[in-house]
Backbone as CSV, one residue per row, in Angstrom:
resi,resn,N_x,N_y,N_z,CA_x,CA_y,CA_z,C_x,C_y,C_z
1,MET,11.258,68.501,51.694,10.600,67.500,52.520,10.090,68.181,53.789
2,ALA,8.817,68.008,54.081,8.170,68.681,55.209,8.789,68.283,56.553
3,VAL,9.123,67.013,56.709,9.700,66.558,57.979,11.028,67.266,58.236
4,HIS,11.851,67.346,57.216,13.144,68.028,57.351,12.941,69.498,57.690
5,ASP,12.012,70.150,57.016,11.729,71.557,57.298,11.230,71.751,58.724
6,ASP,10.339,70.840,59.175,9.852,70.915,60.561,11.004,70.763,61.546
7,TRP,11.910,69.822,61.257,13.059,69.624,62.138,13.916,70.881,62.209
8,GLU,14.187,71.465,61.075,15.005,72.681,61.051,14.347,73.799,61.861
9,THR,13.041,73.941,61.711,12.320,74.965,62.460,12.318,74.649,63.952
10,ASP,11.939,73.419,64.296,11.828,73.045,65.707,13.174,73.080,66.427
11,SER,14.235,72.671,65.744,15.553,72.628,66.389,16.316,73.941,66.260
12,ALA,15.720,74.911,65.566,16.353,76.226,65.358,17.738,76.082,64.735
13,GLY,17.920,75.010,63.938,19.172,74.824,63.220,20.343,74.337,64.049
14,VAL,20.129,73.998,65.331,21.248,73.566,66.171,21.408,72.041,66.230
15,GLY,20.465,71.290,65.629,20.610,69.844,65.568,20.055,69.080,66.757
16,PHE,19.420,69.752,67.695,18.782,69.080,68.817,17.626,69.946,69.308
17,LEU,16.765,69.345,70.124,15.650,70.087,70.699,15.902,70.354,72.166
18,THR,15.635,71.568,72.580,15.633,71.850,74.015,14.379,71.202,74.593
19,LYS,14.276,71.122,75.900,13.089,70.552,76.534,11.852,71.339,76.118
20,ASP,11.931,72.659,76.132,10.787,73.489,75.742,10.408,73.265,74.284
21,ALA,11.403,73.187,73.405,11.131,72.964,71.982,10.513,71.588,71.762
22,PHE,10.990,70.585,72.511,10.416,69.239,72.414,8.948,69.254,72.832
23,CYS,8.659,69.904,73.948,7.273,69.977,74.426,6.379,70.693,73.416
24,GLU,6.876,71.755,72.830,6.100,72.474,71.812,5.854,71.585,70.589
25,ALA,6.867,70.833,70.177,6.732,69.957,69.013,5.719,68.841,69.281
26,VAL,5.739,68.268,70.477,4.791,67.210,70.832,3.372,67.782,70.894
27,PHE,3.230,68.968,71.457,1.925,69.625,71.498,1.404,69.851,70.074
28,GLU,2.264,70.346,69.200,1.865,70.599,67.815,1.460,69.298,67.130
29,LEU,2.189,68.233,67.393,1.859,66.927,66.824,0.450,66.504,67.235
30,ALA,0.157,66.608,68.517,-1.177,66.248,69.009,-2.237,67.175,68.436
31,ASP,-1.920,68.437,68.328,-2.875,69.416,67.815,-3.230,69.132,66.355
32,VAL,-2.248,68.739,65.569,-2.473,68.473,64.149,-3.232,67.159,63.933
33,TRP,-2.943,66.147,64.746,-3.488,64.822,64.502,-4.703,64.453,65.338
34,THR,-5.332,65.414,65.983,-6.573,65.154,66.695,-7.684,65.994,66.078
35,LEU,-8.918,65.611,66.356,-10.057,66.272,65.741,-10.540,67.486,66.522
36,THR,-10.224,67.542,67.811,-10.656,68.659,68.648,-9.459,69.179,69.438
37,THR,-9.694,70.163,70.281,-8.634,70.665,71.162,-8.866,70.202,72.601
38,ASP,-9.608,69.136,72.758,-9.902,68.572,74.074,-8.659,67.908,74.667
39,ALA,-8.323,68.261,75.892,-7.116,67.728,76.542,-7.151,66.208,76.638
40,HIS,-8.325,65.641,76.888,-8.445,64.183,76.984,-8.123,63.525,75.638
41,GLU,-8.584,64.138,74.542,-8.287,63.589,73.218,-6.787,63.667,72.930
42,TYR,-6.148,64.783,73.292,-4.697,64.901,73.133,-3.991,63.792,73.906
43,SER,-4.410,63.605,75.148,-3.787,62.600,76.009,-3.938,61.200,75.433
44,GLU,-5.140,60.873,74.965,-5.368,59.556,74.354,-4.495,59.370,73.114
45,PHE,-4.433,60.400,72.277,-3.622,60.315,71.066,-2.159,60.064,71.415
46,LEU,-1.626,60.838,72.341,-0.209,60.700,72.697,0.079,59.364,73.368
47,SER,-0.851,58.868,74.171,-0.670,57.551,74.797,-0.638,56.454,73.741
48,GLU,-1.577,56.511,72.789,-1.604,55.527,71.705,-0.341,55.613,70.846
49,LEU,0.084,56.827,70.561,1.297,57.005,69.770,2.502,56.398,70.489
50,HIS,2.598,56.631,71.780,3.706,56.078,72.575,3.725,54.558,72.488
51,ILE,2.550,53.946,72.584,2.454,52.484,72.486,2.946,52.000,71.120
52,LYS,2.621,52.764,70.066,2.959,52.346,68.712,4.421,52.576,68.339
53,VAL,5.131,53.434,69.061,6.521,53.734,68.686,7.547,53.196,69.678
54,THR,7.075,52.495,70.715,8.006,51.938,71.696,7.692,50.471,71.973
55,LYS,8.688,49.793,72.503,8.510,48.418,72.979,9.525,48.205,74.087
56,GLY,9.055,47.775,75.232,9.948,47.536,76.357,10.676,48.781,76.822
57,GLY,10.020,49.933,76.685,10.623,51.182,77.144,11.626,51.797,76.189
58,LYS,11.787,51.206,75.011,12.730,51.745,74.018,11.993,52.054,72.724
59,PHE,12.456,53.093,72.033,11.866,53.445,70.756,12.167,52.373,69.722
60,LEU,11.171,52.086,68.884,11.361,51.143,67.788,12.224,51.786,66.702
61,PRO,12.962,50.978,65.950,13.713,51.541,64.818,12.736,52.045,63.759
62,ASP,13.158,53.019,62.986,12.304,53.609,61.950,11.686,52.550,61.041
63,SER,12.447,51.501,60.737,11.963,50.470,59.813,10.743,49.712,60.340
64,MET,10.490,49.785,61.645,9.348,49.086,62.234,8.136,49.999,62.438
65,LEU,8.280,51.272,62.138,7.171,52.203,62.318,6.263,52.190,61.097
66,VAL,4.969,52.296,61.334,3.983,52.295,60.259,3.486,53.725,60.066
67,THR,3.785,54.292,58.910,3.382,55.661,58.609,1.864,55.798,58.694
68,GLY,1.420,56.814,59.429,-0.008,57.096,59.530,-0.749,56.262,60.545
69,SER,-0.077,55.370,61.261,-0.777,54.479,62.191,-1.282,55.205,63.435
70,GLY,-0.856,56.448,63.639,-1.301,57.197,64.808,-2.566,57.997,64.590
71,LYS,-3.119,57.926,63.390,-4.336,58.700,63.105,-5.485,58.182,63.966
72,PRO,-6.206,59.095,64.612,-7.353,58.658,65.411,-8.487,58.158,64.525
73,GLN,-9.320,57.316,65.089,-10.460,56.794,64.347,-11.334,57.956,63.884
74,GLY,-11.737,57.939,62.643,-12.590,58.980,62.093,-11.838,60.177,61.544
75,PHE,-10.508,60.168,61.639,-9.708,61.315,61.205,-9.854,61.566,59.707
76,GLU,-9.710,60.522,58.911,-9.786,60.672,57.453,-11.143,61.232,57.034
77,GLU,-12.213,60.690,57.620,-13.551,61.145,57.276,-13.744,62.612,57.654
78,ALA,-13.253,62.996,58.824,-13.384,64.385,59.271,-12.604,65.332,58.364
79,MET,-11.430,64.906,57.914,-10.633,65.741,57.023,-11.314,65.890,55.663
80,GLU,-11.899,64.807,55.169,-12.619,64.869,53.883,-13.811,65.816,53.989
81,LYS,-14.553,65.735,55.097,-15.709,66.599,55.309,-15.278,68.061,55.388
82,ALA,-14.197,68.324,56.099,-13.691,69.708,56.208,-13.264,70.236,54.846
83,GLU,-12.628,69.387,54.038,-12.196,69.808,52.707,-13.401,70.105,51.815
84,GLU,-14.450,69.290,51.914,-15.669,69.530,51.136,-16.290,70.873,51.520
85,GLU,-16.301,71.180,52.815,-16.877,72.442,53.280,-16.072,73.645,52.780
86,VAL,-14.772,73.491,52.729,-13.912,74.581,52.233,-14.135,74.808,50.747
87,ASN,-14.362,73.724,50.014,-14.528,73.810,48.556,-15.923,74.247,48.115
88,ARG,-16.829,74.438,49.051,-18.202,74.877,48.689,-18.215,76.315,48.304
């Protein structure tokens, strides 16, 4: 499972993230789920993600999270276009 593997890598097998490791993981998350490397786009993505995973200052339980709901508008289309270009 990719999530488990990412956790093992990010936590270096110790079961928690240091502040630096957390910041790196959040940066990687924004980098993977945005279309450009523009700081404003990263900021918008992370702000939207925060809204979708919290309520009243607390994280929502996993059962209330919607998988893939953090994808930016146009993400799927951009990924399909990139895949078509690679397959040419």
